[in-house]
N, C-alpha and C positions, 0 to 999 in steps of 0.2 A: 504493500499499499505505500509507503514511503517513496516508492521509484514512481508512483503515479502521479503523487503528489509533488515531487521535485520535476516530473516531466510537465505538469499543469503551471506550476511555478515559474519553470524556464520559459516558456510560451508566453505566458503573461508577462514576465519581464523584458520580452521581446518586441512584444508589441507596446510595450510601455515607453521601450526606448527609440521606437519608429516612432511614434506620438512625438515626444520630446525632439527629434531631430527635425519633424517637419513644423515644430511650434518655433524653433530657431530659424530654421531656415525655409520659411513660409514663402519669401521672397521669390525663391527658384522655382518654386511651383508657380507662383503667379506668373512669371516671365515664360514658362512653360504653356502655361493654359492659354496666356495672350497670344502667344505666338501659333498656337493651335487654333484660335481662333480667326489670326489675321490669315492663317494659311486656307481656312475654311472659306472665308471672304475671296480670297484671290481667286479661289477654284471656282467658286459662282460667279465670279465677273468674268473669268476667262470663257466660262459655260455660256455667258449669255452672249459674249460677241462672238464665239464661233457659231450659235444658233442664228444671230443676226446675218453673218457672212453667208450660212447655207441658203437662208431666205434670198440675199442679194443674188446669190448665185443662181438661185431657180428662176427668180424674176429674169435676170439676164436672158436665161435659156430660151423663157417662155417668150420674151419679147425677140430673141432672133428666129424662133420659128414661126411667128406671125408674119415678120416682115420678110 
């Protein structure tokens, strides 16, 4: 039983150490989260421009066929 209790104690202390690290270095995680949000925004902007380019190409093809 003491072995099981020592395993549980070790796991709880490891989780506490992780939370302590995050508490003191929260700015690192804020930068990572901000970078990820910027990455997602950049992808959506590029996707919109790609869709716009496809529409313009389709319109140009239709206009070329009609004339």
